[in-house]
Steps between C-alpha positions, in 0.01 A plus 500: 500500500142491378311412187146607415239317307129559482221257588133603484612863469702489823876541525680217675860478609759230461874504543663582166495868401516829694254786481594796280508850652564838340623786719511836323765746612678192627852625441536701821355593837180334615445330163841334513431375851155369403665313214762359735248378755269345241791317338609362835149356534556290189316728258649571156533878502516738205608854577351761272735791434506775237881519483663174388840588649354577842291187485801286411695651789218413740484142371876466545491644852231258611686213334804576716272449802383166362162639390380433145275744314453572131482835321213619282541848353178701509392864510188499718397841367463352150211262422677358195801409713272330755319303230831384353614393846190288558541334160856405599387374839233279344743365240791437740317394816146409394331695778528774762396426858609808694519867402654754737444853371789670676639741238427861585630856495469809719566814297339770717640436845409792726326700227155644575199382301457869409839499329536153349532515122267306275783309322627380840153380597457321167842333512436383855164350410639333186740295712330470840140449388469420131802271520326300773169496311661387175707230668194361675296500180781318320568251782148390594443293182813295580387449860148398395641212297610325821229641727768644726655840549637734764522869413668736744493875440768681698322811625563750779331623814539858374236416240238435765212742554595535865830649391335713231291650779817629662558248778876482431546869433590447133219730381510504118868411450619224266149487357581325171660206680230484767210519253660225292501272806139588583409392147698176542304426818169554319619283212590224746142487627345504153723230356459277808123497448537441126722191536353353818373189321826442308719379784683834502563707813582871472631711786692820565800522733650797679868424570536790744796737508790296367870576460513515119583766241136610520456466876833655597783388726320616817196276453439261791442176306740277311418381150437151642244640744335708229472203266342265753132590452523488120666157514231377739224619266677349199498157663155492660323167518143456378359627830695826488341846462427683179406859421682637805770751591764374742799621698705275729263220392212689662211691344590861422267799466396590148 
């Protein structure tokens, strides 16, 4: 257990209070596993979930495994909901040390960019990009107070320009989802530079193809394997990287 106090603008650790982490989309799949692994490391984990019933079920399931997390209801596609969440976090916990932007949707699987409808593109970006942007903007002031923060944006290799150029044979399919992840990657770089002198590290993680509702039952990786890189980035020490894109704890192609 750790406590943080500041001396000469620097955050120092002692042995009383744990760090606070928020994992969005933490009620299932990779997000649930990230929450589990962070909690097992002694971090106090809040799972952000839009549906209170689903979030409560996830909390109860983890509790049966001896893992403690707490539920915070939030709609990441709504800025007002995000702002209310951060007010609650500040009031209840006093700070936020780790933000894992995991919540995301794929609404155009297999659909050509020539056929994707504008409402689908907009809804995808509202959750996958603007949700990440708004959460970061709301979280950074809390992190600045203690000169410490770790922001992890869960991205995807299918958002890389190598893949856009046709290297995996996807052509223009699932374009709304892929473009949203390209934008998240760009945002990661921009924010990392902006907060470099604030003690905050910002990175993107590609979990790979994971056996979840989104990844499908035939995917090669377990949720635990898919969560590993995000958990690593969420717990980096002061010498860890920032402004990067990683898969299997190794640098990935933008």
